[in-house]
N, CA, C, O and CB atoms as a CASP TS submission, in Angstrom:
PFRMAT TS
TARGET T0000
AUTHOR 0000-0000-0000
METHOD Language model
MODEL 1
PARENT N/A
ATOM      1  N   MET     1     -16.892   8.642 -10.113  1.00  0.00           N
ATOM      2  CA  MET     1     -15.484   8.871 -10.379  1.00  0.00           C
ATOM      3  C   MET     1     -15.226  10.352 -10.597  1.00  0.00           C
ATOM      4  O   MET     1     -14.184  10.854 -10.177  1.00  0.00           O
ATOM      5  CB  MET     1     -15.024   8.061 -11.592  1.00  0.00           C
ATOM      6  N   GLY     2     -16.138  11.066 -11.239  1.00  0.00           N
ATOM      7  CA  GLY     2     -15.971  12.488 -11.490  1.00  0.00           C
ATOM      8  C   GLY     2     -15.915  13.299 -10.211  1.00  0.00           C
ATOM      9  O   GLY     2     -15.181  14.282 -10.122  1.00  0.00           O
ATOM     10  N   GLU     3     -16.705  12.878  -9.206  1.00  0.00           N
ATOM     11  CA  GLU     3     -16.698  13.585  -7.921  1.00  0.00           C
ATOM     12  C   GLU     3     -15.345  13.458  -7.237  1.00  0.00           C
ATOM     13  O   GLU     3     -14.874  14.410  -6.615  1.00  0.00           O
ATOM     14  CB  GLU     3     -17.803  13.045  -7.004  1.00  0.00           C
ATOM     15  N   GLN     4     -14.713  12.284  -7.348  1.00  0.00           N
ATOM     16  CA  GLN     4     -13.388  12.095  -6.759  1.00  0.00           C
ATOM     17  C   GLN     4     -12.372  13.014  -7.417  1.00  0.00           C
ATOM     18  O   GLN     4     -11.528  13.597  -6.736  1.00  0.00           O
ATOM     19  CB  GLN     4     -12.942  10.635  -6.890  1.00  0.00           C
ATOM     20  N   ARG     5     -12.446  13.146  -8.733  1.00  0.00           N
ATOM     21  CA  ARG     5     -11.514  14.028  -9.441  1.00  0.00           C
ATOM     22  C   ARG     5     -11.708  15.465  -9.016  1.00  0.00           C
ATOM     23  O   ARG     5     -10.740  16.198  -8.815  1.00  0.00           O
ATOM     24  CB  ARG     5     -11.691  13.903 -10.954  1.00  0.00           C
ATOM     25  N   GLU     6     -12.986  15.878  -8.875  1.00  0.00           N
ATOM     26  CA  GLU     6     -13.262  17.250  -8.450  1.00  0.00           C
ATOM     27  C   GLU     6     -12.745  17.492  -7.040  1.00  0.00           C
ATOM     28  O   GLU     6     -12.177  18.548  -6.762  1.00  0.00           O
ATOM     29  CB  GLU     6     -14.767  17.542  -8.518  1.00  0.00           C
ATOM     30  N   ALA     7     -12.936  16.518  -6.140  1.00  0.00           N
ATOM     31  CA  ALA     7     -12.451  16.656  -4.769  1.00  0.00           C
ATOM     32  C   ALA     7     -10.931  16.712  -4.754  1.00  0.00           C
ATOM     33  O   ALA     7     -10.351  17.506  -4.013  1.00  0.00           O
ATOM     34  CB  ALA     7     -12.953  15.494  -3.892  1.00  0.00           C
ATOM     35  N   SER     8     -10.277  15.882  -5.562  1.00  0.00           N
ATOM     36  CA  SER     8      -8.825  15.891  -5.627  1.00  0.00           C
ATOM     37  C   SER     8      -8.315  17.214  -6.171  1.00  0.00           C
ATOM     38  O   SER     8      -7.338  17.763  -5.663  1.00  0.00           O
ATOM     39  CB  SER     8      -8.322  14.738  -6.487  1.00  0.00           C
ATOM     40  N   ALA     9      -8.968  17.724  -7.197  1.00  0.00           N
ATOM     41  CA  ALA     9      -8.559  19.001  -7.777  1.00  0.00           C
ATOM     42  C   ALA     9      -8.744  20.123  -6.764  1.00  0.00           C
ATOM     43  O   ALA     9      -7.911  21.024  -6.671  1.00  0.00           O
ATOM     44  CB  ALA     9      -9.359  19.298  -9.060  1.00  0.00           C
ATOM     45  N   SER    10      -9.836  20.069  -6.004  1.00  0.00           N
ATOM     46  CA  SER    10     -10.099  21.082  -4.992  1.00  0.00           C
ATOM     47  C   SER    10      -9.049  21.021  -3.888  1.00  0.00           C
ATOM     48  O   SER    10      -8.547  22.058  -3.452  1.00  0.00           O
ATOM     49  CB  SER    10     -11.504  20.900  -4.403  1.00  0.00           C
ATOM     50  N   ALA    11      -8.714  19.814  -3.433  1.00  0.00           N
ATOM     51  CA  ALA    11      -7.689  19.653  -2.396  1.00  0.00           C
ATOM     52  C   ALA    11      -6.339  20.130  -2.894  1.00  0.00           C
ATOM     53  O   ALA    11      -5.585  20.753  -2.148  1.00  0.00           O
ATOM     54  CB  ALA    11      -7.596  18.190  -1.950  1.00  0.00           C
ATOM     55  N   ALA    12      -6.030  19.844  -4.142  1.00  0.00           N
ATOM     56  CA  ALA    12      -4.759  20.278  -4.719  1.00  0.00           C
ATOM     57  C   ALA    12      -4.690  21.797  -4.781  1.00  0.00           C
ATOM     58  O   ALA    12      -3.638  22.382  -4.525  1.00  0.00           O
ATOM     59  CB  ALA    12      -4.568  19.679  -6.120  1.00  0.00           C
ATOM     60  N   ALA    13      -5.808  22.441  -5.121  1.00  0.00           N
ATOM     61  CA  ALA    13      -5.839  23.902  -5.191  1.00  0.00           C
ATOM     62  C   ALA    13      -5.619  24.513  -3.814  1.00  0.00           C
ATOM     63  O   ALA    13      -4.900  25.503  -3.681  1.00  0.00           O
ATOM     64  CB  ALA    13      -7.173  24.387  -5.777  1.00  0.00           C
ATOM     65  N   VAL    14      -6.234  23.929  -2.789  1.00  0.00           N
ATOM     66  CA  VAL    14      -6.054  24.425  -1.423  1.00  0.00           C
ATOM     67  C   VAL    14      -4.604  24.247  -0.995  1.00  0.00           C
ATOM     68  O   VAL    14      -4.008  25.162  -0.426  1.00  0.00           O
ATOM     69  CB  VAL    14      -7.001  23.694  -0.441  1.00  0.00           C
ATOM     70  N   ALA    15      -4.039  23.089  -1.260  1.00  0.00           N
ATOM     71  CA  ALA    15      -2.658  22.820  -0.858  1.00  0.00           C
ATOM     72  C   ALA    15      -1.693  23.743  -1.581  1.00  0.00           C
ATOM     73  O   ALA    15      -0.709  24.191  -0.993  1.00  0.00           O
ATOM     74  CB  ALA    15      -2.292  21.360  -1.134  1.00  0.00           C
ATOM     75  N   HIS    16      -1.958  24.031  -2.836  1.00  0.00           N
ATOM     76  CA  HIS    16      -1.066  24.883  -3.607  1.00  0.00           C
ATOM     77  C   HIS    16      -1.122  26.328  -3.125  1.00  0.00           C
ATOM     78  O   HIS    16      -0.115  27.034  -3.171  1.00  0.00           O
ATOM     79  CB  HIS    16      -1.417  24.812  -5.085  1.00  0.00           C
ATOM     80  N   SER    17      -2.287  26.772  -2.663  1.00  0.00           N
ATOM     81  CA  SER    17      -2.446  28.168  -2.286  1.00  0.00           C
ATOM     82  C   SER    17      -2.047  28.450  -0.840  1.00  0.00           C
ATOM     83  O   SER    17      -2.114  29.601  -0.406  1.00  0.00           O
ATOM     84  CB  SER    17      -3.866  28.587  -2.503  1.00  0.00           C
ATOM     85  N   SER    18      -1.637  27.443  -0.088  1.00  0.00           N
ATOM     86  CA  SER    18      -1.239  27.653   1.295  1.00  0.00           C
ATOM     87  C   SER    18       0.119  27.015   1.541  1.00  0.00           C
ATOM     88  O   SER    18       0.824  26.658   0.598  1.00  0.00           O
ATOM     89  CB  SER    18      -2.291  27.079   2.262  1.00  0.00           C
ATOM     90  N   ASN    19       0.480  26.875   2.795  1.00  0.00           N
ATOM     91  CA  ASN    19       1.766  26.282   3.127  1.00  0.00           C
ATOM     92  C   ASN    19       1.649  24.779   3.391  1.00  0.00           C
ATOM     93  O   ASN    19       2.511  24.207   4.059  1.00  0.00           O
ATOM     94  CB  ASN    19       2.361  26.979   4.340  1.00  0.00           C
ATOM     95  N   MET    20       0.625  24.145   2.890  1.00  0.00           N
ATOM     96  CA  MET    20       0.407  22.723   3.127  1.00  0.00           C
ATOM     97  C   MET    20       1.351  21.880   2.268  1.00  0.00           C
ATOM     98  O   MET    20       1.684  22.242   1.139  1.00  0.00           O
ATOM     99  CB  MET    20      -1.054  22.351   2.837  1.00  0.00           C
ATOM    100  N   GLN    21       1.772  20.744   2.834  1.00  0.00           N
ATOM    101  CA  GLN    21       2.655  19.809   2.151  1.00  0.00           C
ATOM    102  C   GLN    21       1.904  18.510   1.886  1.00  0.00           C
ATOM    103  O   GLN    21       1.078  18.087   2.696  1.00  0.00           O
ATOM    104  CB  GLN    21       3.936  19.544   2.985  1.00  0.00           C
ATOM    105  N   ARG    22       2.190  17.883   0.758  1.00  0.00           N
ATOM    106  CA  ARG    22       1.580  16.602   0.423  1.00  0.00           C
ATOM    107  C   ARG    22       2.347  15.495   1.149  1.00  0.00           C
ATOM    108  O   ARG    22       3.578  15.483   1.137  1.00  0.00           O
ATOM    109  CB  ARG    22       1.578  16.364  -1.127  1.00  0.00           C
ATOM    110  N   VAL    23       1.625  14.568   1.779  1.00  0.00           N
ATOM    111  CA  VAL    23       2.240  13.502   2.563  1.00  0.00           C
ATOM    112  C   VAL    23       1.564  12.168   2.284  1.00  0.00           C
ATOM    113  O   VAL    23       0.421  12.127   1.830  1.00  0.00           O
ATOM    114  CB  VAL    23       2.173  13.827   4.058  1.00  0.00           C
ATOM    115  N   LYS    24       2.270  11.084   2.556  1.00  0.00           N
ATOM    116  CA  LYS    24       1.684   9.753   2.530  1.00  0.00           C
ATOM    117  C   LYS    24       1.029   9.511   3.881  1.00  0.00           C
ATOM    118  O   LYS    24       1.577   9.892   4.915  1.00  0.00           O
ATOM    119  CB  LYS    24       2.757   8.656   2.210  1.00  0.00           C
ATOM    120  N   VAL    25      -0.147   8.877   3.877  1.00  0.00           N
ATOM    121  CA  VAL    25      -0.889   8.633   5.112  1.00  0.00           C
ATOM    122  C   VAL    25      -0.984   7.127   5.345  1.00  0.00           C
ATOM    123  O   VAL    25      -1.410   6.377   4.468  1.00  0.00           O
ATOM    124  CB  VAL    25      -2.311   9.275   5.049  1.00  0.00           C
ATOM    125  N   TYR    26      -0.582   6.700   6.537  1.00  0.00           N
ATOM    126  CA  TYR    26      -0.644   5.299   6.938  1.00  0.00           C
ATOM    127  C   TYR    26      -1.398   5.193   8.254  1.00  0.00           C
ATOM    128  O   TYR    26      -1.414   6.126   9.057  1.00  0.00           O
ATOM    129  CB  TYR    26       0.778   4.690   7.067  1.00  0.00           C
ATOM    130  N   ARG    27      -2.030   4.029   8.462  1.00  0.00           N
ATOM    131  CA  ARG    27      -2.718   3.766   9.725  1.00  0.00           C
ATOM    132  C   ARG    27      -2.147   2.476  10.306  1.00  0.00           C
ATOM    133  O   ARG    27      -2.022   1.474   9.602  1.00  0.00           O
ATOM    134  CB  ARG    27      -4.277   3.661   9.523  1.00  0.00           C
ATOM    135  N   LEU    28      -1.805   2.503  11.582  1.00  0.00           N
ATOM    136  CA  LEU    28      -1.258   1.330  12.248  1.00  0.00           C
ATOM    137  C   LEU    28      -2.404   0.434  12.707  1.00  0.00           C
ATOM    138  O   LEU    28      -3.275   0.856  13.467  1.00  0.00           O
ATOM    139  CB  LEU    28      -0.362   1.740  13.446  1.00  0.00           C
ATOM    140  N   ARG    29      -2.386  -0.816  12.230  1.00  0.00           N
ATOM    141  CA  ARG    29      -3.427  -1.775  12.610  1.00  0.00           C
ATOM    142  C   ARG    29      -3.093  -2.410  13.951  1.00  0.00           C
ATOM    143  O   ARG    29      -1.980  -2.267  14.458  1.00  0.00           O
ATOM    144  CB  ARG    29      -3.590  -2.866  11.530  1.00  0.00           C
ATOM    145  N   ASP    30      -4.066  -3.111  14.521  1.00  0.00           N
ATOM    146  CA  ASP    30      -3.886  -3.767  15.816  1.00  0.00           C
ATOM    147  C   ASP    30      -2.730  -4.764  15.791  1.00  0.00           C
ATOM    148  O   ASP    30      -2.025  -4.909  16.790  1.00  0.00           O
ATOM    149  CB  ASP    30      -5.171  -4.474  16.229  1.00  0.00           C
ATOM    150  N   GLY    31      -2.523  -5.454  14.669  1.00  0.00           N
ATOM    151  CA  GLY    31      -1.470  -6.448  14.574  1.00  0.00           C
ATOM    152  C   GLY    31      -0.082  -5.853  14.402  1.00  0.00           C
ATOM    153  O   GLY    31       0.890  -6.598  14.281  1.00  0.00           O
ATOM    154  N   GLY    32       0.033  -4.544  14.386  1.00  0.00           N
ATOM    155  CA  GLY    32       1.326  -3.898  14.248  1.00  0.00           C
ATOM    156  C   GLY    32       1.738  -3.652  12.809  1.00  0.00           C
ATOM    157  O   GLY    32       2.870  -3.243  12.549  1.00  0.00           O
ATOM    158  N   LYS    33       0.827  -3.898  11.866  1.00  0.00           N
ATOM    159  CA  LYS    33       1.130  -3.641  10.458  1.00  0.00           C
ATOM    160  C   LYS    33       0.528  -2.306  10.043  1.00  0.00           C
ATOM    161  O   LYS    33      -0.460  -1.844  10.613  1.00  0.00           O
ATOM    162  CB  LYS    33       0.595  -4.785   9.557  1.00  0.00           C
ATOM    163  N   TRP    34       1.157  -1.689   9.021  1.00  0.00           N
ATOM    164  CA  TRP    34       0.716  -0.387   8.532  1.00  0.00           C
ATOM    165  C   TRP    34      -0.170  -0.549   7.303  1.00  0.00           C
ATOM    166  O   TRP    34       0.167  -1.306   6.392  1.00  0.00           O
ATOM    167  CB  TRP    34       1.923   0.503   8.205  1.00  0.00           C
ATOM    168  N   ASP    35      -1.309   0.159   7.267  1.00  0.00           N
ATOM    169  CA  ASP    35      -2.200   0.214   6.104  1.00  0.00           C
ATOM    170  C   ASP    35      -1.965   1.527   5.375  1.00  0.00           C
ATOM    171  O   ASP    35      -2.018   2.599   5.978  1.00  0.00           O
ATOM    172  CB  ASP    35      -3.700   0.073   6.526  1.00  0.00           C
ATOM    173  N   ASP    36      -1.705   1.441   4.084  1.00  0.00           N
ATOM    174  CA  ASP    36      -1.528   2.630   3.246  1.00  0.00           C
ATOM    175  C   ASP    36      -2.899   3.254   3.011  1.00  0.00           C
ATOM    176  O   ASP    36      -3.785   2.612   2.447  1.00  0.00           O
ATOM    177  CB  ASP    36      -0.827   2.275   1.882  1.00  0.00           C
ATOM    178  N   GLN    37      -3.076   4.490   3.436  1.00  0.00           N
ATOM    179  CA  GLN    37      -4.350   5.188   3.295  1.00  0.00           C
ATOM    180  C   GLN    37      -4.350   6.189   2.140  1.00  0.00           C
ATOM    181  O   GLN    37      -5.334   6.899   1.933  1.00  0.00           O
ATOM    182  CB  GLN    37      -4.684   5.902   4.582  1.00  0.00           C
ATOM    183  N   GLY    38      -3.257   6.244   1.395  1.00  0.00           N
ATOM    184  CA  GLY    38      -3.191   7.157   0.259  1.00  0.00           C
ATOM    185  C   GLY    38      -2.372   8.391   0.583  1.00  0.00           C
ATOM    186  O   GLY    38      -1.418   8.332   1.358  1.00  0.00           O
ATOM    187  N   THR    39      -2.752   9.503  -0.016  1.00  0.00           N
ATOM    188  CA  THR    39      -2.042  10.755   0.227  1.00  0.00           C
ATOM    189  C   THR    39      -2.964  11.771   0.871  1.00  0.00           C
ATOM    190  O   THR    39      -4.187  11.683   0.755  1.00  0.00           O
ATOM    191  CB  THR    39      -1.465  11.315  -1.076  1.00  0.00           C
ATOM    192  N   GLY    40      -2.373  12.723   1.542  1.00  0.00           N
ATOM    193  CA  GLY    40      -3.131  13.790   2.174  1.00  0.00           C
ATOM    194  C   GLY    40      -2.269  15.036   2.215  1.00  0.00           C
ATOM    195  O   GLY    40      -1.187  15.075   1.630  1.00  0.00           O
ATOM    196  N   HIS    41      -2.750  16.044   2.904  1.00  0.00           N
ATOM    197  CA  HIS    41      -2.015  17.296   3.030  1.00  0.00           C
ATOM    198  C   HIS    41      -1.917  17.669   4.504  1.00  0.00           C
ATOM    199  O   HIS    41      -2.829  17.422   5.293  1.00  0.00           O
ATOM    200  CB  HIS    41      -2.699  18.428   2.218  1.00  0.00           C
ATOM    201  N   VAL    42      -0.789  18.267   4.847  1.00  0.00           N
ATOM    202  CA  VAL    42      -0.560  18.665   6.231  1.00  0.00           C
ATOM    203  C   VAL    42       0.121  20.028   6.248  1.00  0.00           C
ATOM    204  O   VAL    42       0.920  20.351   5.369  1.00  0.00           O
ATOM    205  CB  VAL    42       0.295  17.608   6.984  1.00  0.00           C
ATOM    206  N   ALA    43      -0.202  20.802   7.244  1.00  0.00           N
ATOM    207  CA  ALA    43       0.469  22.082   7.462  1.00  0.00           C
ATOM    208  C   ALA    43       0.990  22.076   8.889  1.00  0.00           C
ATOM    209  O   ALA    43       0.318  21.584   9.796  1.00  0.00           O
ATOM    210  CB  ALA    43      -0.497  23.306   7.205  1.00  0.00           C
ATOM    211  N   VAL    44       2.164  22.611   9.088  1.00  0.00           N
ATOM    212  CA  VAL    44       2.774  22.666  10.403  1.00  0.00           C
ATOM    213  C   VAL    44       3.065  24.120  10.724  1.00  0.00           C
ATOM    214  O   VAL    44       3.702  24.827   9.943  1.00  0.00           O
ATOM    215  CB  VAL    44       4.067  21.803  10.468  1.00  0.00           C
ATOM    216  N   ASP    45       2.595  24.554  11.872  1.00  0.00           N
ATOM    217  CA  ASP    45       2.873  25.898  12.366  1.00  0.00           C
ATOM    218  C   ASP    45       3.651  25.792  13.662  1.00  0.00           C
ATOM    219  O   ASP    45       3.242  25.088  14.586  1.00  0.00           O
ATOM    220  CB  ASP    45       1.563  26.705  12.574  1.00  0.00           C
ATOM    221  N   TYR    46       4.780  26.494  13.731  1.00  0.00           N
ATOM    222  CA  TYR    46       5.589  26.522  14.938  1.00  0.00           C
ATOM    223  C   TYR    46       5.069  27.629  15.846  1.00  0.00           C
ATOM    224  O   TYR    46       4.968  28.788  15.444  1.00  0.00           O
ATOM    225  CB  TYR    46       7.094  26.733  14.603  1.00  0.00           C
ATOM    226  N   ILE    47       4.743  27.249  17.072  1.00  0.00           N
ATOM    227  CA  ILE    47       4.258  28.228  18.049  1.00  0.00           C
ATOM    228  C   ILE    47       5.184  28.177  19.258  1.00  0.00           C
ATOM    229  O   ILE    47       5.253  27.170  19.961  1.00  0.00           O
ATOM    230  CB  ILE    47       2.762  27.941  18.464  1.00  0.00           C
ATOM    231  N   GLU    48       5.887  29.266  19.486  1.00  0.00           N
ATOM    232  CA  GLU    48       6.794  29.323  20.624  1.00  0.00           C
ATOM    233  C   GLU    48       6.018  29.692  21.863  1.00  0.00           C
ATOM    234  O   GLU    48       5.226  30.634  21.858  1.00  0.00           O
ATOM    235  CB  GLU    48       7.933  30.324  20.381  1.00  0.00           C
ATOM    236  N   VAL    49       6.253  28.933  22.945  1.00  0.00           N
ATOM    237  CA  VAL    49       5.542  29.224  24.209  1.00  0.00           C
ATOM    238  C   VAL    49       6.512  29.573  25.308  1.00  0.00           C
ATOM    239  O   VAL    49       6.097  29.846  26.434  1.00  0.00           O
ATOM    240  CB  VAL    49       4.685  28.031  24.642  1.00  0.00           C
TER
END
């Protein structure tokens, strides 16, 4: 359990120090239902081409 807390604290520190946003993560199953996978972090960069 302590390792999970350390990993969460580390992820939170990374997200706080960058432009990452906290998001809910879901996975679509074969039957068309969504599985809640918890929370994660995402960063979006706009690149004009």
